PASE-412951 format. One record per residue (C-alpha): residue in one letter; z, x, y. Coordinates in steps of 0.001 Angstrom, whole numbers, padded with zeros to 6 digits, always signed. Layout:
N
AZXY;...
This chain:
738
X+080059+053539+121107;X+082595+054977+124052;X+084605+051852+125630;X+085315+051079+129076;X+088606+050361+129008;X+091605+050933+126066;X+092025+047013+125426;X+089548+044197+125727;X+086289+045923+126413;X+083226+044292+128083;X+081375+047186+128727;X+080695+050116+126054;X+077787+052944+125985;X+076775+054366+123021;X+077513+057784+122620;X+073934+058613+122090;X+073302+058045+125832;X+076158+059752+126797;X+074851+063056+125032;X+071833+062815+126819;X+072928+061996+129970;X+075493+065266+129776;X+072095+067282+128645;X+070978+065923+131264;X+072763+066711+133724;X+073696+069980+132619;X+070134+070460+133124;X+069444+069487+136308;X+073269+069503+138336;X+072110+066775+141432;X+072117+063933+139313;X+074995+061821+139545;X+076312+059033+137684;X+075337+056239+139825;X+071157+057076+140127;X+071237+057728+136144;X+073440+054180+135779;X+070873+052707+138191;X+067657+054071+136056;X+069233+052148+132785;X+069594+048733+134941;X+066087+048739+135715;X+065131+050000+131807;X+066974+047176+130850;X+065901+044045+133839;X+069674+043950+134975;X+070749+044304+138428;X+072487+046793+139273;X+076562+046601+140120;X+078814+049304+141602;X+081110+049164+139099;X+079103+049845+136459;X+078886+053719+137912;X+082756+053167+137664;X+083009+052373+134066;X+079983+054934+132816;X+082298+057437+134514;X+085412+056405+132817;X+083186+056245+129190;X+081700+060305+130567;X+085201+060928+130747;X+086356+059885+127675;X+083360+060879+125409;X+083280+064288+127403;X+087308+064555+125875;X+086423+064133+122664;X+083919+066996+122568;X+086955+068978+124346;X+088995+068587+121464;X+086274+069014+118896;X+085532+071986+120285;X+088899+073048+120578;X+089493+072741+116884;X+085866+074658+115734;X+087175+077486+117987;X+090289+077421+115664;X+088976+077621+112621;X+086675+080485+113353;X+089665+082141+114545;X+088481+082275+118322;X+090956+080239+120393;X+093109+082317+121829;X+092926+082173+125623;X+091222+085609+126257;X+089145+085323+123421;X+085577+084143+125425;X+086075+086493+127705;X+085918+089994+126223;X+083091+088254+123683;X+081032+086187+126375;X+078182+089290+126037;X+077067+091061+122408;X+074737+093446+124148;X+077855+094176+126435;X+081476+093288+124272;X+080241+093836+120566;X+080724+096848+119844;X+080732+098746+117345;X+081266+101709+115331;X+080152+105723+115577;X+078441+104737+118887;X+077875+107205+121510;X+080388+106736+124335;X+078402+105505+128318;X+080431+106447+131557;X+080480+102705+132301;X+081774+100742+128962;X+080792+097665+130666;X+078969+096736+133803;X+079785+093517+136079;X+079050+092207+139360;X+081212+089426+141218;X+080737+087566+144462;X+081839+085114+147023;X+079749+081659+147319;X+080832+078901+149694;X+078173+076232+148244;X+080447+074649+145468;X+083473+073831+148385;X+084923+069993+147698;X+086059+067628+150522;X+089773+066759+150587;X+091037+063218+149983;X+093142+062523+153151;X+093649+059070+155170;X+092979+058185+158382;X+096222+059199+161297;X+096196+060747+164431;X+098335+063627+166577;X+100459+064392+169109;X+098433+063124+172112;X+097615+060065+169902;X+094003+061007+169510;X+091580+060452+165593;X+092671+063370+163357;X+093060+063941+159538;X+096201+061952+157799;X+098553+063182+155176;X+096087+064197+151609;X+095409+061041+149434;X+094664+063385+146817;X+094835+061333+143409;X+097701+062817+141139;X+095718+063969+138011;X+097506+067118+135924;X+094876+068107+134417;X+093341+071949+135046;X+090155+071796+133907;X+087792+074709+133565;X+089160+075797+130364;X+088827+079568+130293;X+086564+079877+132555;X+089227+079419+135509;X+091527+081691+136652;X+094813+080418+138035;X+095620+079811+141141;X+099433+081214+140851;X+097339+084607+139407;X+095213+084454+141982;X+098426+084787+144529;X+100024+087320+143049;X+098113+088841+144995;X+097872+087269+148667;X+100848+090601+150276;X+097817+092866+149497;X+095051+091162+151597;X+097829+090323+155154;X+096332+091641+158151;X+098235+093925+158658;X+096817+095967+155127;X+092866+094848+156620;X+093317+096026+159954;X+094909+099624+158482;X+091080+100197+157159;X+089343+101921+158911;X+085469+103580+159805;X+087743+106854+158145;X+088337+105124+154789;X+084839+103604+154487;X+081679+103694+157088;X+080774+100923+156589;X+084287+098626+157529;X+083075+097698+161423;X+079739+096573+159810;X+080824+093839+156848;X+083405+090920+157944;X+083282+088567+154528;X+086713+089151+154050;X+087281+088343+157750;X+088528+084201+157515;X+087607+083456+160914;X+084250+082539+160104;X+085752+079751+157440;X+088431+078681+158794;X+087251+075644+160866;X+086495+073931+157591;X+090158+074450+156303;X+091123+070953+157553;X+088021+069138+155914;X+087720+070722+152408;X+090733+072225+149813;X+088065+074074+147622;X+086376+076810+149798;X+084008+078052+147310;X+084063+079816+144050;X+084482+083809+143237;X+082238+084841+141052;X+082105+087841+138119;X+079048+088775+135455;X+078269+090986+133124;X+075066+093105+134144;X+073008+090866+131315;X+074487+087642+133171;X+077154+085250+130963;X+079878+084027+132990;X+083173+086052+132800;X+085633+084576+135157;X+085764+082118+138185;X+088672+081844+140945;X+088642+079296+143260;X+088634+080249+147162;X+091427+077261+148184;X+091524+076939+151830;X+089997+080750+152623;X+087325+082895+153200;X+086087+085433+150811;X+089560+086980+150862;X+090225+090496+148767;X+092864+088403+146470;X+090185+086895+144288;X+088219+089996+143178;X+091498+091642+142895;X+092960+088830+140855;X+089808+089194+139043;X+089574+092841+137991;X+093242+092418+136545;X+092402+090148+134354;X+088991+092094+133386;X+091069+095429+132714;X+093605+093748+130986;X+091544+092673+128423;X+088724+094895+128237;X+089953+098156+128958;X+088670+101099+130695;X+085742+102750+132076;X+084671+099514+133601;X+082302+099815+136396;X+082380+096680+139050;X+079331+095851+141625;X+080454+093860+144835;X+078558+093905+148151;X+081650+095653+149999;X+082435+097600+146919;X+082983+100756+149401;X+086136+098530+151250;X+087103+097379+148185;X+087944+100265+146626;X+090341+101332+149384;X+091474+098032+148967;X+092801+098976+145174;X+093993+102522+146174;X+096857+100367+148286;X+097210+097253+146293;X+099720+097069+143510;X+096483+097730+140321;X+096213+101016+142346;X+098110+102686+139129;X+096203+100778+136580;X+092818+101278+138246;X+093103+105254+138089;X+094582+104868+134772;X+091434+103035+133104;X+089392+104815+135110;X+088060+101483+137334;X+084539+102678+139246;X+083897+100412+142476;X+080089+100108+143132;X+077113+098877+145818;X+074614+095906+144656;X+071247+097735+145679;X+070401+095476+147766;X+073411+095255+149610;X+073691+098972+149438;X+070430+099573+151458;X+072196+097939+154468;X+075431+099399+154585;X+075657+103242+156167;X+073865+106391+154345;X+077280+108507+153519;X+078497+105510+151740;X+075444+104986+149958;X+075380+108315+148981;X+079205+107503+147053;X+078408+104222+146139;X+074792+103475+145765;X+073348+102768+142235;X+070456+105258+142210;X+073063+108359+142989;X+076516+106739+140914;X+075804+108593+137578;X+076029+106326+134420;X+074256+103482+136308;X+071149+103281+134699;X+069211+100889+136552;X+071714+098100+137087;X+071075+096587+140248;X+074505+094736+140553;X+072590+091494+142412;X+073001+088874+139446;X+075548+086850+141748;X+073184+085949+143794;X+070488+085085+140875;X+073490+082901+139571;X+074870+081118+142980;X+070188+080383+143777;X+070945+077792+140816;X+073988+076745+140743;X+073663+075708+144254;X+072491+072729+142745;X+075810+071389+141721;X+077104+071100+145163;X+075679+067305+145980;X+077830+066430+142442;X+080400+067898+142694;X+080848+067852+147106;X+083801+064109+146122;X+085561+064655+143219;X+088667+065230+142207;X+090033+068852+141317;X+089511+068615+137841;X+086035+067140+137372;X+085216+070087+140022;X+086454+072612+138027;X+085026+070242+134780;X+081488+070680+136349;X+081185+073841+137127;X+083093+074868+134032;X+080550+073184+131837;X+077621+074322+133686;X+078447+077825+132824;X+079108+077085+129402;X+075677+075197+129222;X+073923+078337+131198;X+074968+081369+129608;X+074325+079056+125373;X+070936+078168+126832;X+069514+080573+129739;X+071121+083427+129395;X+071419+084298+125640;X+067723+083096+125170;X+066253+085396+127444;X+068540+088429+126630;X+066579+090015+124645;X+063622+089601+127628;X+065942+091196+129603;X+066424+094402+127755;X+063043+094511+127249;X+061710+094167+130490;X+064470+096471+131233;X+062919+099188+128902;X+059786+098979+130187;X+060526+099867+133623;X+062652+102405+132588;X+060314+104550+130535;X+057352+103592+133153;X+059927+105467+135574;X+060363+108473+133177;X+055985+108360+132734;X+056699+109834+136613;X+058633+112421+135775;X+055218+114722+135571;X+054486+114021+138662;X+057301+114720+140008;X+057491+118099+138612;X+053388+118277+140256;X+055085+117628+143184;X+058205+120091+142508;X+054901+123065+142269;X+053263+121881+145687;X+056555+122522+147473;X+057446+125270+146126;X+060678+123723+144769;X+062075+125605+141296;X+064821+123560+139875;X+065791+119906+139151;X+069296+121173+140556;X+068387+121901+144635;X+068153+117908+144193;X+071679+117325+143602;X+072651+120233+145760;X+070284+118759+149192;X+072370+115649+148305;X+075493+117416+148458;X+074318+118946+151983;X+073258+115551+153428;X+076548+114898+152669;X+078653+117643+154121;X+076878+116961+157333;X+077158+113406+156945;X+081044+113404+156979;X+081096+116039+160292;X+079230+113144+162070;X+082343+110572+161450;X+084121+112720+164043;X+083186+112512+167523;X+084594+115877+168931;X+087844+114344+171476;X+087387+116703+173765;X+083953+115663+174308;X+084208+111761+174151;X+086891+111902+177404;X+084236+114857+179020;X+081561+112151+178910;X+084006+108964+179967;X+084818+111607+182967;X+081084+112749+184202;X+080273+108522+183850;X+083161+108252+186284;X+082562+109859+188462;X+078736+108914+188625;X+080390+105354+188963;X+082660+106838+191700;X+079494+108191+193554;X+078000+104536+193432;X+081278+102786+194651;X+081533+105535+197993;X+078516+104296+198562;X+078913+100919+198459;X+081536+100760+200356;X+080452+103257+203027;X+077786+100645+203250;X+080359+097649+203926;X+082322+099411+206096;X+079650+100368+208733;X+078092+096447+208223;X+081616+095261+208877;X+082370+097764+211764;X+079333+096389+213293;X+079847+092637+212994;X+083617+093509+214036;X+082070+094935+217777;X+082103+092194+220461;X+079542+094218+222107;X+077170+095264+219194;X+078118+091930+216305;X+076441+088241+216430;X+077175+087146+213435;X+079407+083560+212534;X+083074+083748+211926;X+082359+082832+208408;X+079997+085902+207544;X+082168+088004+209637;X+084932+086854+206769;X+082126+087570+204291;X+082141+090763+204849;X+085205+091712+205289;X+086148+090048+201505;X+083107+092345+200337;X+084488+095431+202461;X+087660+094601+200528;X+086412+094226+197333;X+084596+097716+197629;X+087233+099237+198616;X+089846+098079+195638;X+086982+099959+193057;X+086686+102804+195005;X+090290+103327+195299;X+090535+102216+191018;X+087653+104868+190213;X+089227+107417+192266;X+092534+107008+190058;X+091085+106527+187116;X+088961+110145+187956;X+092271+112073+189090;X+093745+110812+185849;X+091109+112405+183373;X+090898+115241+185753;X+094542+116227+184700;X+093889+115623+181436;X+091303+117795+180734;X+092773+120371+183806;X+090069+120085+185917;X+090884+122673+188735;X+087433+121719+190573;X+085832+118459+190412;X+082600+118702+188980;X+078924+118074+191294;X+075974+117767+190532;X+073649+120705+189129;X+076957+122078+188558;X+077181+123758+184627;X+079853+121304+183133;X+077908+118102+184502;X+074665+119269+183547;X+076405+119536+179813;X+078021+116531+179867;X+075104+114800+181070;X+072830+115538+178177;X+075730+115074+176022;X+076263+111178+176950;X+072208+111094+177145;X+072940+111641+172824;X+075160+108919+173243;X+073259+106562+174391;X+070385+107409+171898;X+073124+106742+169417;X+073950+103498+170716;X+069954+102642+170530;X+070035+104101+167484;X+072371+101992+165777;X+071354+098674+167243;X+067708+099042+166412;X+069023+099619+162934;X+071218+096540+163002;X+068346+094308+164711;X+066292+095142+161452;X+068964+094887+158316;X+069078+091516+160076;X+065303+091187+160073;X+065608+092645+156079;X+068075+090172+155306;X+065700+086471+157319;X+062897+087576+155357;X+064317+087504+151838;X+066377+084602+153250;X+062680+082348+154195;X+061615+083872+150198;X+064782+082242+148279;X+064068+079188+146327;X+065597+075879+147479;X+064790+076172+151086;X+063181+072970+152269;X+060545+073648+154718;X+061306+073010+158071;X+063789+075452+156450;X+061871+077866+156312;X+059357+076978+159831;X+062688+077158+161541;X+063285+081031+160234;X+060064+081738+160276;X+060441+080679+164271;X+063736+082798+165148;X+061680+086079+162984;X+059418+085708+166109;X+062327+086062+168594;X+063572+088590+166709;X+060390+090400+165838;X+060122+090761+170313;X+064149+091882+170117;X+063155+094742+167913;X+060185+095464+169376;X+062472+095771+172427;X+065434+098130+170939;X+062492+099814+169669;X+061223+101242+172790;X+064724+102008+174204;X+064710+103727+171454;X+061818+106397+172416;X+062964+105784+175839;X+066585+107568+174946;X+064826+110034+172095;X+062215+110739+174997;X+065012+112114+177342;X+066634+114314+175005;X+066437+118042+175234;X+064681+118812+172695;X+063140+115427+172877;X+064267+113487+169787;X+062170+112101+167361;X+059862+109041+167707;X+059180+106248+165633;X+055988+103701+165309;X+056620+099973+164133;X+055216+100237+160801;X+057971+103219+159929;X+060749+101306+161188;X+059900+097836+158953;X+060018+100099+155575;X+063331+099096+154140;X+063199+102741+152065;X+063346+103535+155913;X+066922+102245+156991;X+068652+105512+154720;X+067224+107965+157790;X+069128+106021+160682;X+072079+107910+159635;X+070522+110607+160682;X+068820+109684+163289;X+072123+109394+164902;X+073442+113089+165727;X+071406+115483+167797;X+074303+118234+168275;X+072341+120062+165815;X+068211+119852+164579;X+068255+119164+160692;X+064360+118579+161122;X+064400+122319+159800;X+066927+121167+156870;X+065298+121136+153573;X+067024+117860+152313;X+065887+115658+155950;X+061882+116351+154827;X+060426+113460+154362;X+058134+114458+151384;X+061649+116066+149932;X+063075+113523+150764;X+060676+111354+148562;X+060994+113601+145522;X+064474+114052+145825;X+064547+109282+145569;X+062332+110121+142426;X+064395+112700+140961;X+067213+110409+140709;X+065740+107101+140184;X+064100+108731+137060;X+068004+110117+136062;X+068980+106588+136379;X+065939+105134+133963;X+066573+107600+131083;X+070719+106590+131469;X+069074+103235+131614;X+067370+104385+128128;X+070485+105302+126716;X+072410+102112+127417;X+069088+100133+126096;X+069191+101999+122728;X+072974+100811+122191;X+073079+097562+123416;X+069830+096769+121284;X+071070+097880+118079;X+074526+095648+119676;X+072635+092571+119994;X+071147+093266+116202;X+073771+093609+113983;X+075747+090508+116195;X+073041+088276+115239;X+073337+089069+111461;X+076849+089360+111398;X+077105+086019+113498;X+075412+084074+111409;X+076491+085271+107993;X+080207+084722+109053;X+079608+081035+110677;X+078265+080620+107600;X+080903+081550+105204;X+083151+079220+107306;X+081238+076513+107061;X+081017+076542+103435;X+084699+077506+102546;X+085626+074467+104892;X+082597+072300+102908;X+085438+071155+100421;X+088863+070765+102535;X+087203+070178+105817;X+083665+068306+105630;X+083559+066821+109010;X+084922+070255+110608;X+082297+072053+109003;X+079844+069659+110042;X+080398+070841+113240;X+080914+074747+112850;X+077307+073961+111219;X+076220+072555+114651;X+077897+075145+116547;X+076130+077352+114278;X+072717+075797+114825;X+073156+076036+118273;X+073609+079280+119016;X+071162+080382+115875;X+068439+078223+117774;X+067619+081528+119731;X+067614+083862+116550;X+064092+083446+115469;X+062572+084098+119010;X+065404+087600+119116;X+064571+088835+116326;X+060979+088587+117841;X+061486+090523+120696;X+063556+093239+119196;X+060862+093901+116796;X+058491+093897+119974;X+060734+096180+121643;X+060760+097982+118426;X+056587+099010+119054;X+057135+100206+122791;X+055071+103372+122715;X+058383+105638+123391;X+060855+103577+121894;X+063967+106283+120639;X+066670+103376+119579;X+067005+101634+115904;X+066987+098431+114971;X+069379+098555+111324;X+072248+097176+112041;X+075332+098848+112902;X+079199+097968+111720;X+080861+095896+113918;X+083727+093497+114561;X+082313+090779+112528;X+080834+093372+109286;X+082394+092100+106273;X+081765+094517+103212;X+079051+092497+100557;X+079810+092046+097325;X+078390+094274+094542;X+075743+093731+091788;X+071764+092054+091652;X+072567+088550+090451;X+072195+087582+093671;X+071109+087710+097338;X+074074+088497+099550;X+074697+086443+102777;X+073367+089078+104627;X+069926+089656+102556;X+069632+086052+102170;X+069321+085714+106020;X+067191+088305+106780;X+064939+086739+104474;X+065078+082829+106379;X+063899+085348+109724;X+060476+086424+107904;X+059322+082913+108306;X+059366+082674+112265;X+057407+079243+112141;X+060402+077908+109634;X+063213+078466+111066;X+062125+077354+114325;X+060764+073851+112155;X+064024+073696+110817;X+065978+073986+113950;X+064000+072028+115880;X+064375+068992+112990;X+067978+068749+113961;X+069561+066160+115563;X+072379+066883+118458;X+076328+066959+117714;X+077284+063443+117141;X+081339+062316+117629;
């Protein structure tokens, strides 16, 4: 039993109750202490009193502290007490490397992203501002020197080392030449989140996961939005611990690549061959030029990894928000770390082999389309698959040429538009002058004084506008060295008119693409879990109005395309609503040269090209999966043997610690039978090219010679043969009790 006070306690809570609440909270993070205590009161027929929740909180803190000390002793006994041990060993498939295995382009793939759901209110007293209006006063946070979070969190000091890197001066220097998507993505801009800084201390978390979903690191976002310093700090730690050839997916990976090159990590990232990638979902909203360089479908070595695991983790961790919103710094970090650890042990780890199997099946299905690709190539007269790579390079060269619009053409368009406005202003000025002259003529004018004054004001404004446009027109003529002013019908006038129509057409393309991207994100939001009925209804109504905006933008685009010479491609509603069509918008933007006769612009050939690169990525995925499957098989054997031996070594000298090591082994081993069963199912797949034969890993030890008795490995393998018996033994063992 745990007491609620250090001396003369009046209330105690049993260990079983505390353990029950701990597991229940980790499974249902919305369940805070108060409803649980109320439930206990209802069961025991006792009226609820608020002080009971406080007493439960004290006992629960004490219980967690004891568990933390036990965990620390177990880790130390196993040689796993180093700060970076968890980070370098959290995922067997990614990090349990074997001797003699093939080297992949990316030694490890991970993703990272920020989320503002796990905010924390800062406790402040009431106060007044300089004018006497009510406002938040000074902080009244309880002094607590405990940090919390264990090895999951980066310290604020580690993050702030990169604070100077993300000063506005650096971000403002990132232009469209550095990354074509920079103007489109603003999640590094603090303006969107500045209003919450006066209320919240921590405004969210920045997370990194391996490709299988295991948590690598957290960083607290403190009084700021999703700044680059959080990603830089995580990259710095990952490169220090995990080494070279890392591939990191980020929704703004294109811009972050430039940020790294201008940060203190530039030389380290280049030396360790760090690669910045863009997630598949977010990547489809990036421009086509960015997709060619960063989208996983075109990046060699990426496989079928979508780099969107953070979004899936956030959909589960958002349930924590309500219970930690008013917690202390320590308890907030403690809750997030406990949730992450439990999710790794009981969700991600249990689904690890399922993840590998699903990816293997998907990769085999994609590779099975190769004969269809060959048939398409034969029908279209494509001699070799190397032609697809050439087309992609040609498209990239073409799109790079679109980035810089000729400066002279831009000034000429401005001059043409100024002439058009000048002509309109001259007509308006003459009209107001004639009305004003009539009003001022005593023989013809019958206007009142107020009307005459109004006409005088309008005449003066028209004269000023006409004068300003005339001066601007003269300045442009001097800049362009034009001797004779252009007039309608002249060659210069007509050529520039067509250029202006092209510019209007490009703006219509950009407007249409922006609305389509917004619609896709909203549709995704509607299908997210934990979106209530009212929210879905609200989004549904917004989509109806947004669809009308898309239709209007589509009509404007078709009108602008029809005005071109020759006319541009006309679009219909169905083609615009296709997500894969987003990649074609950037091809449509430029009409200075007709690309419709280019092979890479042919829709059928583009589809074949995408299928080819998808098959290439599927083959890479199979190669990576073969390595990961053997790593996991070796890990299952070695981990169990290692823990059994440690348990035997301590059984005589420290039986209590040996018991806790047994509990640790059984908690991790409860899924081993299921894992071995699923591994054998993978081995039976038609097309499986890997092996389940264990290799030599970090924990592999030499087996004793002789046939007198079975080795530990043989004993473990014998146990795995009887799946039902293993599951029964595991289920009969009670939870850890201190």
